[in-house]
LOKEMAR-180957 format. One record per residue (C-alpha): z, x, y; chain; residue in one letter. Coordinates in pm, 1 decimal, m for minus. Example, Ala and Ser with C-alpha at 12.3 -4.5 7.8 and 13.67 -1.06 7.14 Angstrom:
2
+----------+----------+----------+-------+-----+
|        w |        u |        v | chain | res |
+----------+----------+----------+-------+-----+
|    780.0 |   1230.0 |   m450.0 |     A |   A |
|    714.0 |   1367.0 |   m106.0 |     A |   S |
+----------+----------+----------+-------+-----+
//
This chain:
259
+----------+----------+----------+-------+-----+
|        w |        u |        v | chain | res |
+----------+----------+----------+-------+-----+
|     m3.8 |      1.7 |      0.8 |     A |   M |
|     79.6 |    286.1 |    235.4 |     A |   L |
|   m260.4 |    445.0 |    163.6 |     A |   C |
|   m425.5 |    104.7 |    239.9 |     A |   Y |
|   m248.6 |     76.6 |    580.1 |     A |   H |
|   m346.1 |    433.3 |    666.1 |     A |   F |
|   m709.3 |    381.5 |    583.7 |     A |   L |
|   m709.6 |     49.1 |    782.1 |     A |   L |
|   m562.2 |    224.2 |   1079.7 |     A |   F |
|   m813.3 |    510.6 |   1058.7 |     A |   A |
|  m1100.3 |    258.5 |   1033.5 |     A |   A |
|   m971.1 |     72.3 |   1345.2 |     A |   I |
|   m937.0 |    403.9 |   1535.2 |     A |   S |
|  m1294.0 |    500.9 |   1446.2 |     A |   V |
|  m1424.1 |    161.5 |   1570.3 |     A |   L |
|  m1221.6 |    181.6 |   1889.0 |     A |   E |
|  m1351.9 |    533.0 |   1956.0 |     A |   N |
|  m1712.6 |    413.9 |   1902.8 |     A |   R |
|  m1659.6 |    127.4 |   2145.3 |     A |   D |
|  m1516.5 |    362.4 |   2403.0 |     A |   L |
|  m1808.4 |    599.2 |   2347.6 |     A |   Q |
|  m2051.9 |    321.9 |   2423.4 |     A |   D |
|  m1852.2 |    199.1 |   2719.6 |     A |   L |
|  m1829.0 |    538.8 |   2896.2 |     A |   I |
|  m2182.1 |    653.8 |   2825.0 |     A |   K |
|  m2354.3 |    732.1 |   3160.1 |     A |   P |
|  m2630.1 |    497.2 |   3277.8 |     A |   R |
|  m2944.5 |    530.3 |   3493.5 |     A |   K |
|  m2977.5 |    905.6 |   3462.4 |     A |   V |
|  m3262.6 |   1014.4 |   3700.5 |     A |   E |
|  m3395.5 |   1305.8 |   3899.0 |     A |   F |
|  m3425.7 |   1274.4 |   4276.6 |     A |   R |
|  m3607.9 |   1541.1 |   4469.9 |     A |   S |
|  m3694.6 |   1613.3 |   4831.4 |     A |   L |
|  m3900.1 |   1918.0 |   4922.7 |     A |   N |
|  m3816.3 |   2057.9 |   4570.7 |     A |   F |
|  m3444.8 |   2017.0 |   4627.6 |     A |   N |
|  m3395.0 |   1843.9 |   4294.9 |     A |   S |
|  m3078.6 |   1677.3 |   4176.6 |     A |   T |
|  m2985.4 |   1478.1 |   3869.5 |     A |   L |
|  m2803.4 |   1147.6 |   3942.8 |     A |   H |
|  m2625.2 |    897.4 |   3714.4 |     A |   W |
|  m2399.3 |    597.5 |   3717.5 |     A |   Q |
|  m2074.6 |    552.7 |   3524.1 |     A |   P |
|  m2079.2 |    365.0 |   3196.9 |     A |   G |
|  m2002.6 |     m8.3 |   3160.4 |     A |   R |
|  m1628.5 |     54.9 |   3141.2 |     A |   A |
|  m1424.8 |     90.0 |   3456.3 |     A |   R |
|  m1422.8 |    459.0 |   3529.5 |     A |   E |
|  m1087.8 |    617.7 |   3446.6 |     A |   A |
|   m937.1 |    893.7 |   3657.5 |     A |   R |
|   m974.9 |   1144.3 |   3376.1 |     A |   D |
|  m1348.7 |   1074.7 |   3321.8 |     A |   T |
|  m1556.3 |   1390.9 |   3346.2 |     A |   V |
|  m1925.9 |   1461.4 |   3296.0 |     A |   Y |
|  m2135.0 |   1733.1 |   3131.3 |     A |   F |
|  m2494.9 |   1811.6 |   3229.5 |     A |   V |
|  m2771.7 |   1988.8 |   3034.4 |     A |   Q |
|  m3142.3 |   2044.3 |   3123.2 |     A |   Y |
|  m3455.0 |   2183.4 |   2950.4 |     A |   K |
|  m3817.5 |   2228.1 |   2989.9 |     A |   L |
|  m4009.2 |   1950.4 |   2811.5 |     A |   A |
|  m4159.2 |   2089.9 |   2497.1 |     A |   C |
|  m4511.8 |   2047.7 |   2365.4 |     A |   F |
|  m4582.3 |   1923.8 |   2019.5 |     A |   S |
|  m4741.9 |   2155.8 |   1757.1 |     A |   Q |
|  m5070.1 |   1975.2 |   1810.8 |     A |   G |
|  m5064.6 |   2034.2 |   2186.7 |     A |   A |
|  m5409.3 |   2093.9 |   2338.4 |     A |   S |
|  m5526.7 |   2279.4 |   2648.8 |     A |   M |
|  m5573.4 |   1953.1 |   2826.6 |     A |   S |
|  m5194.0 |   1900.1 |   2812.9 |     A |   Q |
|  m5124.2 |   2205.9 |   3044.7 |     A |   L |
|  m4972.7 |   2095.5 |   3371.6 |     A |   P |
|  m5245.0 |   2043.9 |   3634.2 |     A |   A |
|  m5290.6 |   2342.0 |   3858.1 |     A |   G |
|  m5083.1 |   2582.5 |   3640.3 |     A |   L |
|  m5381.3 |   2791.6 |   3545.8 |     A |   V |
|  m5752.9 |   2802.5 |   3600.1 |     A |   T |
|  m5854.7 |   2995.3 |   3288.7 |     A |   H |
|  m5627.0 |   3044.7 |   2989.3 |     A |   V |
|  m5718.3 |   3251.6 |   2685.7 |     A |   S |
|  m5618.8 |   3136.5 |   2336.6 |     A |   L |
|  m5359.9 |   3410.3 |   2313.8 |     A |   T |
|  m5211.4 |   3309.7 |   2651.6 |     A |   S |
|  m5205.7 |   2952.0 |   2539.7 |     A |   F |
|  m5000.9 |   3030.2 |   2227.3 |     A |   F |
|  m4763.7 |   3249.8 |   2431.7 |     A |   L |
|  m4729.0 |   2951.0 |   2670.0 |     A |   F |
|  m4639.1 |   2729.4 |   2372.2 |     A |   L |
|  m4390.5 |   2982.1 |   2240.7 |     A |   H |
|  m4215.7 |   3001.9 |   2579.0 |     A |   R |
|  m4216.8 |   2646.6 |   2678.3 |     A |   Y |
|  m4211.1 |   2476.2 |   2339.2 |     A |   G |
|  m3851.9 |   2567.8 |   2278.2 |     A |   Q |
|  m3640.4 |   2254.8 |   2217.0 |     A |   N |
|  m3329.4 |   2418.1 |   2355.2 |     A |   T |
|  m3091.7 |   2246.0 |   2598.9 |     A |   W |
|  m2915.7 |   2462.6 |   2854.2 |     A |   Q |
|  m2572.2 |   2391.3 |   2997.9 |     A |   N |
|  m2546.3 |   2365.1 |   3375.5 |     A |   K |
|  m2229.5 |   2559.8 |   3428.8 |     A |   D |
|  m2151.0 |   2419.1 |   3771.9 |     A |   D |
|  m2179.0 |   2066.1 |   3635.4 |     A |   C |
|  m1968.5 |   2106.4 |   3316.5 |     A |   W |
|  m1661.4 |   1888.4 |   3321.3 |     A |   G |
|  m1719.5 |   1750.0 |   3668.7 |     A |   I |
|  m1611.7 |   1415.3 |   3816.6 |     A |   Q |
|  m1914.4 |   1379.7 |   4051.9 |     A |   N |
|  m2213.5 |   1164.8 |   3967.4 |     A |   H |
|  m2474.4 |   1420.7 |   4084.7 |     A |   V |
|  m2573.2 |   1767.2 |   3980.1 |     A |   C |
|  m2797.6 |   2009.8 |   4171.5 |     A |   D |
|  m3073.1 |   2145.3 |   3942.1 |     A |   L |
|  m3292.8 |   2292.5 |   4216.9 |     A |   T |
|  m3272.1 |   2647.6 |   4076.7 |     A |   N |
|  m3321.3 |   2531.3 |   3724.1 |     A |   E |
|  m3643.5 |   2345.1 |   3807.8 |     A |   T |
|  m3812.7 |   2626.8 |   4006.1 |     A |   F |
|  m4131.6 |   2622.9 |   3789.9 |     A |   D |
|  m4258.4 |   2323.4 |   3996.3 |     A |   I |
|  m4563.4 |   2254.0 |   3782.1 |     A |   Q |
|  m4346.2 |   2228.3 |   3462.2 |     A |   E |
|  m4193.6 |   1910.3 |   3315.6 |     A |   P |
|  m3820.1 |   1892.0 |   3270.8 |     A |   Y |
|  m3551.7 |   1663.9 |   3117.8 |     A |   Y |
|  m3192.9 |   1628.8 |   3214.9 |     A |   G |
|  m2909.0 |   1457.9 |   3023.7 |     A |   R |
|  m2551.4 |   1370.6 |   3079.7 |     A |   V |
|  m2252.1 |   1281.9 |   2869.0 |     A |   K |
|  m1905.9 |   1162.0 |   2954.1 |     A |   A |
|  m1556.3 |   1226.4 |   2823.6 |     A |   A |
|  m1243.9 |   1014.5 |   2868.6 |     A |   S |
|   m912.0 |   1005.8 |   2684.3 |     A |   A |
|  m1040.5 |   1270.9 |   2446.6 |     A |   G |
|  m1353.1 |   1069.2 |   2352.1 |     A |   V |
|  m1699.6 |   1194.0 |   2421.1 |     A |   Y |
|  m1993.4 |    968.0 |   2474.1 |     A |   S |
|  m2348.5 |   1028.4 |   2340.9 |     A |   N |
|  m2599.0 |   1189.6 |   2576.9 |     A |   W |
|  m2789.7 |    977.8 |   2825.2 |     A |   S |
|  m3145.6 |   1118.4 |   2884.8 |     A |   L |
|  m3352.7 |   1113.9 |   3203.9 |     A |   S |
|  m3715.8 |   1045.0 |   3223.7 |     A |   C |
|  m3954.3 |   1339.2 |   3225.5 |     A |   R |
|  m3956.8 |   1507.7 |   3570.8 |     A |   F |
|  m4232.7 |   1730.3 |   3711.1 |     A |   T |
|  m4129.6 |   1859.4 |   4061.1 |     A |   P |
|  m4482.3 |   1911.5 |   4199.0 |     A |   W |
|  m4587.5 |   1562.7 |   4111.7 |     A |   R |
|  m4265.9 |   1373.1 |   4187.8 |     A |   E |
|  m4080.8 |   1543.6 |   4476.4 |     A |   T |
|  m4078.2 |   1345.7 |   4797.3 |     A |   M |
|  m4200.1 |   1557.0 |   5097.0 |     A |   I |
|  m4009.8 |   1529.3 |   5418.0 |     A |   G |
|  m4154.4 |   1462.0 |   5763.1 |     A |   P |
|  m4249.8 |   1737.2 |   6001.1 |     A |   P |
|  m4029.1 |   1856.7 |   6276.3 |     A |   T |
|  m4171.8 |   1736.6 |   6610.0 |     A |   V |
|  m4105.3 |   1918.0 |   6933.2 |     A |   T |
|  m4233.5 |   1807.1 |   7282.1 |     A |   V |
|  m4332.9 |   2132.3 |   7445.4 |     A |   V |
|  m4483.8 |   1985.5 |   7760.6 |     A |   H |
|  m4532.5 |   1650.9 |   7930.3 |     A |   S |
|  m4715.1 |   1571.5 |   8256.2 |     A |   N |
|  m5016.4 |   1336.5 |   8235.4 |     A |   K |
|  m5033.9 |   1423.8 |   7871.4 |     A |   S |
|  m4792.6 |   1505.2 |   7593.9 |     A |   I |
|  m4820.1 |   1832.3 |   7403.3 |     A |   M |
|  m4648.4 |   1846.0 |   7062.1 |     A |   L |
|  m4561.7 |   2123.3 |   6822.5 |     A |   K |
|  m4549.0 |   2025.7 |   6452.6 |     A |   L |
|  m4373.4 |   2215.7 |   6182.5 |     A |   Q |
|  m4394.3 |   2149.0 |   5812.3 |     A |   A |
|  m4077.9 |   2094.3 |   5605.6 |     A |   P |
|  m3956.7 |   2394.0 |   5403.2 |     A |   H |
|  m3883.7 |   2430.8 |   5034.0 |     A |   S |
|  m3559.2 |   2584.5 |   4915.7 |     A |   P |
|  m3745.0 |   2879.8 |   4774.5 |     A |   Y |
|  m3761.4 |   3207.2 |   4972.2 |     A |   K |
|  m4008.0 |   3487.7 |   5027.7 |     A |   R |
|  m3906.4 |   3848.2 |   4952.0 |     A |   K |
|  m3799.6 |   3888.8 |   5316.9 |     A |   R |
|  m3571.8 |   3587.9 |   5294.6 |     A |   G |
|  m3763.1 |   3319.2 |   5492.4 |     A |   S |
|  m3804.4 |   2982.8 |   5331.9 |     A |   K |
|  m4151.1 |   2891.4 |   5197.9 |     A |   I |
|  m4310.9 |   2593.5 |   5381.8 |     A |   P |
|  m4433.5 |   2296.3 |   5179.1 |     A |   M |
|  m4787.6 |   2374.9 |   5307.4 |     A |   T |
|  m4792.7 |   2658.2 |   5052.7 |     A |   N |
|  m4773.6 |   2408.2 |   4772.2 |     A |   Y |
|  m4975.5 |   2113.4 |   4908.8 |     A |   Y |
|  m5274.8 |   2037.5 |   5124.1 |     A |   D |
|  m5073.8 |   1858.4 |   5389.5 |     A |   L |
|  m5198.6 |   1645.0 |   5678.4 |     A |   L |
|  m4990.0 |   1542.6 |   5980.3 |     A |   Y |
|  m5000.2 |   1187.3 |   6104.4 |     A |   Q |
|  m4875.1 |   1137.0 |   6457.9 |     A |   V |
|  m4783.1 |    802.9 |   6605.2 |     A |   F |
|  m4705.3 |    708.5 |   6964.5 |     A |   I |
|  m4482.8 |    428.1 |   7081.0 |     A |   I |
|  m4517.3 |    273.7 |   7433.3 |     A |   N |
|  m4165.9 |    152.6 |   7508.7 |     A |   N |
|  m4294.0 |    m88.7 |   7773.0 |     A |   L |
|  m4488.8 |   m280.7 |   7515.2 |     A |   L |
|  m4316.8 |   m286.4 |   7172.5 |     A |   D |
|  m4071.5 |    m28.7 |   7046.6 |     A |   E |
|  m4163.1 |   m116.4 |   6688.8 |     A |   Q |
|  m4546.7 |    m88.5 |   6736.7 |     A |   H |
|  m4664.2 |    261.2 |   6633.5 |     A |   R |
|  m5025.4 |    368.8 |   6708.8 |     A |   V |
|  m5178.9 |    640.3 |   6505.6 |     A |   L |
|  m5320.0 |    893.2 |   6753.0 |     A |   V |
|  m5374.3 |   1198.8 |   6532.7 |     A |   Y |
|  m5434.8 |   1294.1 |   6168.0 |     A |   E |
|  m5502.4 |   1652.2 |   6069.2 |     A |   G |
|  m5370.4 |   2004.1 |   6010.8 |     A |   K |
|  m5324.6 |   2136.3 |   6364.7 |     A |   D |
|  m4975.5 |   2256.2 |   6439.3 |     A |   K |
|  m5020.0 |   2193.1 |   6818.6 |     A |   V |
|  m5179.0 |   1879.9 |   6953.0 |     A |   I |
|  m5222.9 |   1714.5 |   7289.1 |     A |   T |
|  m5207.8 |   1341.5 |   7349.9 |     A |   I |
|  m5400.3 |   1241.7 |   7665.4 |     A |   E |
|  m5493.3 |    930.9 |   7874.3 |     A |   D |
|  m5132.9 |    817.5 |   7909.7 |     A |   L |
|  m4978.3 |    630.4 |   8199.9 |     A |   R |
|  m4747.5 |    812.0 |   8435.5 |     A |   P |
|  m4395.7 |    677.4 |   8472.6 |     A |   G |
|  m4401.2 |    524.8 |   8126.4 |     A |   V |
|  m4158.7 |    607.3 |   7848.9 |     A |   S |
|  m4327.5 |    717.6 |   7526.3 |     A |   Y |
|  m4182.2 |    813.8 |   7196.2 |     A |   C |
|  m4347.9 |   1013.6 |   6924.6 |     A |   I |
|  m4294.3 |    997.7 |   6547.9 |     A |   V |
|  m4478.3 |   1179.6 |   6264.1 |     A |   A |
|  m4527.6 |   1178.2 |   5894.2 |     A |   K |
|  m4667.8 |   1419.0 |   5639.5 |     A |   T |
|  m4938.6 |   1294.3 |   5405.7 |     A |   Y |
|  m5065.5 |   1441.9 |   5075.5 |     A |   V |
|  m5414.7 |   1308.2 |   5008.8 |     A |   P |
|  m5428.4 |   1436.8 |   4653.5 |     A |   M |
|  m5116.6 |   1231.8 |   4554.4 |     A |   L |
|  m5175.8 |    959.9 |   4821.6 |     A |   D |
|  m4821.1 |   1003.6 |   4928.5 |     A |   R |
|  m4658.3 |    986.4 |   5276.3 |     A |   S |
|  m4322.9 |   1102.7 |   5392.8 |     A |   S |
|  m4078.2 |    896.1 |   5593.6 |     A |   A |
|  m4112.8 |    905.8 |   5976.1 |     A |   Y |
|  m3963.2 |   1193.1 |   6166.7 |     A |   S |
|  m3689.9 |   1144.5 |   6421.9 |     A |   N |
|  m3816.6 |    993.7 |   6757.3 |     A |   R |
|  m3896.6 |   1239.8 |   7029.8 |     A |   Q |
|  m3914.3 |   1052.9 |   7360.3 |     A |   C |
|  m4031.4 |   1149.2 |   7712.9 |     A |   T |
|  m4125.9 |    990.4 |   8041.6 |     A |   V |
|  m4452.3 |   1107.0 |   8200.1 |     A |   L |
|  m4427.6 |   1226.4 |   8561.4 |     A |   Q |
+----------+----------+----------+-------+-----+
//
């Protein structure tokens, strides 16, 4: 009888642990990325998050199957690849090995910075997260496949009004990536994409919400002419990637009154 009660108690404990595993398993694991600053985000499990709940993060390059073909190489990675190079590529990137993110091992936050781990921007990655609470560990929750070059959001340009009289002269600067040149300066996003600037003007006398496109192109310095003196104008700008048909958010407003 004692043995029966022990086995019953053990079975109940196992079931309770399985229930807790399911309840604390992280949800909605996803990458978010702006200018290649890439972070993994998740939400707590269905159970109310306990104070002792901690999370563990791993990442890896997405592997290719043994039957992978040349057409499966990430777009833009190479122009010409020899058969030997292709098999070296498979050997390097076909590893099904998860790597721990040390800075996100046993943390209580719901976000983990994987910018440095996803520096091969043409490559596909996965991230995964598990939770632990009261000595019980959940199963892993997996993100969708993430390729930084295809999926990062590009920020707006920095807009500076360098002169205003009967016209407005603007200086546009592309956003920067987190990656640096050998001398330490950050690499602009124009090194990775064929970017266009879209510049909009707002006449504050008419409608502060009505933006008129006055320029689209690659010039870093532009002049907007044929404006009325004594009128308050505001400028906003966006970056646009034609290849991906993707636009940034609007920049901060830069306003001036013509003399």
